[in-house]
C-alpha positions as CSV (number, residue, x, y, z in Angstrom):
1,X,97.5,100.3,30.3
2,X,100.9,100.7,27.8
3,X,103.0,98.5,25.6
4,X,104.7,97.6,28.6
5,X,101.6,96.0,31.1
6,X,100.4,94.3,27.7
7,X,104.0,92.7,26.4
8,X,103.9,91.4,30.5
9,X,100.5,90.0,29.7
10,X,101.3,88.6,26.5
11,X,104.3,86.2,27.8
12,X,101.6,84.9,31.1
13,X,99.5,84.6,27.8
14,X,101.8,82.4,25.8
15,X,103.2,80.0,28.8
16,X,99.2,79.0,29.3
17,X,98.7,78.5,25.6
18,X,101.6,76.9,25.7
19,X,101.3,74.3,28.4
20,X,97.9,73.4,27.7
21,X,98.7,72.9,24.2
22,X,96.5,75.5,22.9
23,X,97.2,77.7,19.6
24,X,97.4,81.5,20.5
25,X,95.1,82.1,17.1
26,X,92.4,80.4,18.5
27,X,89.1,81.3,20.4
28,X,89.9,80.0,23.7
29,X,93.5,81.9,23.8
30,X,91.3,84.8,22.4
31,X,89.0,84.3,25.8
32,X,91.5,83.9,28.0
33,X,94.0,86.4,26.8
34,X,89.5,88.6,27.0
35,X,90.4,87.4,31.0
36,X,94.0,88.0,31.5
37,X,93.5,92.0,30.4
38,X,89.8,92.0,32.8
39,X,92.1,90.8,35.9
40,X,95.5,92.8,35.4
41,X,93.0,95.8,34.9
42,X,91.4,94.3,38.7
43,X,94.4,94.5,40.1
44,X,96.1,91.0,39.5
45,X,99.5,92.4,38.5
46,X,101.7,89.8,39.7
47,X,102.5,87.6,37.2
48,X,102.2,84.3,39.2
49,X,98.3,85.4,40.4
50,X,97.5,85.7,36.4
51,X,99.3,82.3,35.2
52,X,97.8,80.4,38.2
53,X,94.2,82.3,37.4
54,X,94.1,82.3,33.9
55,X,95.4,78.1,34.3
56,X,92.7,77.6,36.5
57,X,90.7,79.0,34.2
58,X,90.8,76.4,32.3
């Protein structure tokens, strides 16, 4: 995973946390970030799909 990939995931994570009122420093955000990295490594590369799956997780 490269810096651009992490920046992309961070933007999606920020959007989900903002939408759901979750602190970026919370354990919930940490778990969500780990899930997103796992999804990305499994081939989910589109922001919209990552966003939808992350929201569904919550």
